[in-house]
N, C-alpha and C positions, 0 to 999 in steps of 0.2 A: 515491365513492373515489378519485378523484384527491387529492383532498385530503390524505388519510393516509398515499397512496403520493407523499406533496412530502416529506412532517412523516417519515416513517419517513427519507425520504432520505437527512434529513438531520440529522437523528440517526443513525445512524452515517455521516458527512460527518465534525461530529464527534466521532463515535466515533474512526473511524479519525485524527482531529489528531492527538488525541489520545493517543492511542498508541505514535502513529510518535517525538510528544513529546517522551511515558516510553524510549520503546526509541535514540531516537539517542543524549540522556540516559544511560543506564546503556550502554551498549554505551560511550561516552566513560570509564566508572569498572572496566570491566571490566578485572581480571586478563591473564586472560591471550587470549590468541590466538584461542583456538576459541568460548570461551564472545561475545564481540568480533564476531567475522564472527556468528555465529550471531544474536545481537539486531539486528546490520546486517540479516538474510541478513529478518526480520519490521521492522525499520523501512521496510525496501523495497517486500514483499508491503502495509505498512500503506497507506505513498504510494504506490503503483498501482492500492491501490484505495481513494483519495478519488481520481483523477485520472477516475475510471468512475464513481466518485460525480457529480461532479462532470460530465461530460457528460451523467452522464442526467439532474442537476437541470435544467439549461440542456433537455436534449430540451422539456425536461414547463418550463418558465416561459419561454421563449421560443417564440415561433413562427417558420417558417419560411426567415428570413433565411441570402443564401448564405453572411452569416461566420462567423451563427453552425450552418452545419450543418458549416464546416474546422474552427471552435473546437473544438466537439462533436471530430467525427473526432481528431483529432489528441490531444485529449484520454483517448477511447480510447485507443490503439495504440497510445500513450507511457505510456497507466492498463497494460491491456498488457502492455508488454514487460519493464514493472518487477517486475510482479506474476512472469512468465516466469524474471524473470531471481532475485528474489529469490529461489521456492520453489529453485531451479540455488544455488543460494549455499545455501541453510539446506542441503536432500541433499549436498548436500559439504563443509559441519562438521560436521555431527551424524554419517557418518559417519568424519571425522578423529575427533572424538572420541569413539568408540566401536574405534576400533582405537589406542588407545595407554592404556598402560599404569595403571592407574589408580595416580598417589605418597598 
């Protein structure tokens, strides 16, 4: 069961890295600032989930040293902050796009 969880975390980590790379490139090519903001918000959410997944993976792979516990805690806090920041930005840019009239 633990092996399955490790592979699942690795798969999710890979998907979040690929998604973050895609949305990073897409945000640089976006024409409008609202679209750019939405894509960067999604990228921020994916990067936060990547940090949380890295912390979870290190919890399963490495046992008990003080340094690994500190690194895991830092990754969890930074990941949670990135997810929160990305969700807040996504809400802002999605409401900004709805308030403007379509051209």
